[in-house]
N, C-alpha and C positions, 0 to 999 in steps of 0.2 A: 663174195668170200675171197676172191682170188689171192689177195695179199694179207689175209688173216693168217698169222703164223701157226695157229693150232691146225688149221686146215691143211697147210703145207706140210706140217709134221704128219698128218695123217696119210698124205700121198707118199711121202718118203717111207713110213713104216710098211705100206703096202708094196712099195718098191723093193725093200729089202726083201720081203717075203718071195716075191718074183724072182730075184737075182738067185737067192738060194734054191728055190724049187727048180728053176730051169736053167741053172748054170749059166747065167749070162755074165759077159766078160767084155773087156774093152779091147781095142781102143774105142772111145766113145766120141760121138758129137753131141753136144747141147745146143741144138738148134732153136734160137729165140731164147737165149739164156736168162735174160732179164737181169736180175741181180747177182747171178752166179751160185745160188744156194743149192741147186741140184748138183753142179759140178764140184762144189765144195764137199758135198755129201759123199759123191762118188770117189774124190781123190782120198778121202779119209778112209775109204775102203781099200785103198791101193790101187785104184784105177788111174789111168791117164787118157787124156784126150784134149778135145777142143771146144771151147764156148764161144758161140757168135751170136751177135744181135744187131738189128738195124739202128737201134737208137744209141747214139753217142753218150747220152747221160747214163743209161743203163749199163753200157760198156765200160765206163769209167768207174761206175760203182762196183761192177763184177771184177774189174781188174785189181781194185783196192782190196776187195774180200778176198780174191785168190792169189795176192801178191806173195805169200809165204808158201805157196805151193806152185809157184811159176814154173817150176821144173816138171811138174806132172800136167798142167792144164794150160794151154795157150788160148789167149783171149783175143780176139778180133772183132771189128766193127765192119760187117757187110751184110747183104741180104743173103738169105739161105739159097737162093737160086743161082748164086755164083759161086758157091762152096764146091770145092773139089776134094778128092782124097777117097780113102777106102776105110770103111768102120764096120766093127763087129756089132755095135750097139748104138742107135740113134735115139735121141730124146727129144720129143717134140710136145712140149708141155704148154698148154694155154696159148697155142698159136694158130691151128688150123681154123678155128672160128672166126679169125680175123681176116682169112686170105680169100679173095674173090676166086681165084682158080684153086681150088684145094686138091683137085686132082692132079693138076700140072705140078703142085709143090710136092705131093707124094710120090709121083713118078720120078721127079729128080732126086729124091731121097733113096729111091730103090736103086738109082744109078750109081750111088756112093756104097753099096753093099753087095757082097757075095751072096750067093743062095745060102740059106740057112742062118744068116745074120738076123738080129732082131730089132724091131721097131716098138718104141713104148711111147704111146701119146696119151694126153688127157684132153678131154673135150666136153663141153657142156652138152647135156642130152635132154630129150623130150621137149618138143616144142611148147607144150602146154606150160612149162617151167619159164618161158621168156618173162622178164621182168625189166624194170628200168635199168637195172644194173648192168644187163646185156648191152644196151645203149651205151652207158656210161663208160664202159670199158672197150667200146668200138667193135663189138661182135657183129657180125653180119648173118649169123645162123646159129641154131641149136640143131643137133643131129637125133634123129630117132636111131635107135640101136640097128636095126635092118639097114638103115641108109648108110650109117659109117661102115659097116661091114661090107656091104656091096662097094663102097668107094675104095676100101682097102684092097678088095679082090681086084678091081679094075687096075690098081697101081702096081699089082703083083705081090701082093701080101696075103697070107692067110692068118686069120685071128685065131690066137691061141685060147686067149681068156680074156674076160672083160670084168673088171671089178669097180663097185661103187665106192667112193672114199668120202661120200658125203651124208650117207643116210644112217641113221635117223637125225643126229644132233645138228650137224651142219646144214643140213637140208631144212630143218625146222627154224634154225636160227636166221636163215636167208629169208624164210617167208615171212617172218616176223619183221625184220628190218625192212624189207621192201614194202611192207604194207603200212607201217607206221611212220617210217622216215622219209624225208626228200632227199634226192641226190645231191651229193657234194657238187661244188662248182666244178666244171670241166670246160676248158676252152678248146677250140678247133674241132674239125669234123673227124670221121671214123679213122682217118690215117693218122691223124695227131693223137687221138685217144688210145689208138692201138700202141704207138711209140712211147705214150706215157703210162701205158696200163700196169707196168710192173712197180710202178712207184706211186700208185694211186690207192686210196681207199674210198670206196663208193660212199660210205657214210661219214668220212672225214676221219683222221687219226688224231685221237686225244689222249690225254693221260689215263683216262679210265680205259680205253681200248687197250693201251700199253700194259696196264696193270692187269687186265683179264687175260692177255696172252700170256702172261708169266705165271698164272696159277697152275700149281702142281697137279691139279685134279685132271688136266688134259691127258695125261699119261693113261689114266684109266678110262677116259672117254674114247680115245683113240683105240685103245685095245677093245672096248665093248662095241664100237663101231666096225671093227673088222669083222664080227660076227655076222653083220648084214652086207657083207660085200658083194654077195651074189645071190639072186639076180639083181641087176641095178633097178633102184627105185627112188633115187634121190635126184641131184642136180648135175653131177659131173662123174665122169668115169675114167679110169685108167685102163688102157688097152695094150695088151701085148699081142704083137704079131710078128711073123716070121717071113722073111723074103724066100719066095719059091721060084719066081720066074720073070723073065723080063717084061716090063710093064708094056701092054699091048697098045 
């Protein structure tokens, strides 16, 4: 469901709730920015920051998307591990599950933040939810809730809250399509699948999918889903954490 627009809207809806509830602010780093939709959303809220991605094609699309707000958001192509600077809020959406050294990546992000700064990540959860679309997008793992909490702690973060943005509607949709549909064609191994993941639909992008994405009912669905955000029961979660100490 990663690139299904209503799912991203569900994520952004909860993101706005977290920003308001916990007083989050920029400057921000959108690490693994994909097509730049999260950075654009933040810029519309008046935030400024930086969007980076390892994929040249994704960065080119993000640059085009964000060209009208280039004074607010800088877009760069490079790996997260070479990023420097200092940020109040870092976003790591749909990235950690692709990275072999997930702890090393989190420790590097912690080095870009002062104590009290915030990290927001989205990750697929529950190993029993592993389906063929995980392989399609180049995932190397799913996390149990206790596992991701422990990982963040080792990197110097304390989890504030964990919200599910897939249950029950998007969770059920994923169960249905991974059961009845075959994966779309994808070339290359996990590394290439990761680079392509922001621009791929596991079931293929058709005119029907585009039409479904535009249906006005999603506003109600997303609100309804927010009632089930905790405890996590679906396929992916949004985690807010704060930097407490230097990584050990």
